[in-house]
C-alpha positions in Angstrom: 60.6 38.6 -17.1 57.1 37.4 -16.9 58.0 35.1 -14.1 59.6 38.0 -12.1 56.4 40.0 -12.7 54.2 37.2 -11.3 56.5 36.7 -8.3 56.3 40.4 -7.5 52.5 40.5 -8.1 52.1 37.5 -5.7 54.2 39.3 -3.1 52.0 42.4 -3.3 48.9 40.2 -3.0 50.3 38.6 0.2 50.9 35.3 -1.4 47.4 34.9 -2.8 47.0 33.3 -6.2 46.8 36.2 -8.7 44.3 34.2 -10.8 41.9 34.4 -7.9 41.9 38.2 -7.7 40.1 40.6 -9.8 42.0 42.2 -12.7 44.6 39.5 -13.0 44.2 39.1 -16.7 44.7 42.8 -17.3 47.6 43.3 -14.9 50.4 42.3 -17.3 48.8 44.4 -20.1 48.6 47.4 -17.8 52.2 46.9 -16.7 53.4 46.8 -20.3 51.3 49.9 -21.2 53.0 51.9 -18.5 56.4 50.8 -19.7 55.5 51.6 -23.3 54.4 55.1 -22.3 57.5 55.7 -20.1 59.8 54.6 -22.9 58.0 56.8 -25.4 58.1 59.8 -23.2 61.8 59.3 -22.6 62.3 59.0 -26.4 60.7 62.4 -27.0 63.1 64.4 -24.7 65.8 64.8 -27.3 63.6 65.7 -30.3 61.6 68.1 -28.3 64.7 69.8 -26.9 66.0 70.3 -30.5 62.7 72.2 -31.2 63.1 74.3 -28.0 60.3 72.4 -26.3 60.0 70.2 -23.1 57.6 67.6 -22.0 56.7 69.9 -19.2 55.2 72.3 -21.8 52.6 69.7 -22.8 49.0 70.6 -22.9 46.1 69.1 -24.8 46.2 71.9 -27.3 49.8 71.5 -28.2 49.8 69.5 -31.4 53.6 69.5 -31.8 54.3 67.8 -28.5 51.3 65.4 -29.0 52.7 64.4 -32.4 56.1 63.7 -31.0 54.7 61.5 -28.3 52.6 59.7 -30.8 55.6 59.1 -33.1 57.7 57.8 -30.2 54.9 55.4 -29.2 54.6 54.1 -32.7 58.4 53.6 -33.1 59.0 52.0 -29.6 59.4 48.3 -29.2 60.2 46.1 -26.2 59.5 42.6 -24.9 56.9 43.0 -22.2 55.6 40.6 -19.6 52.3 40.0 -21.4 
């Protein structure tokens, strides 16, 4: 939950008020972005395996894997902390 996120963030900051630190406004967005990417990458494993591919085969010239990751990102949904 967003409250758990704030509690953990304050713990990492040594009890300082997160609003008084740089980057506080972006922290929940960055946290959600990482989760969105992780969920999307996880979602690509099955479809890539069916095509005889793996995430480990990714490179910036491989349009097939890139398209699969993009599709997974666009079809993912979750309730984030932001």
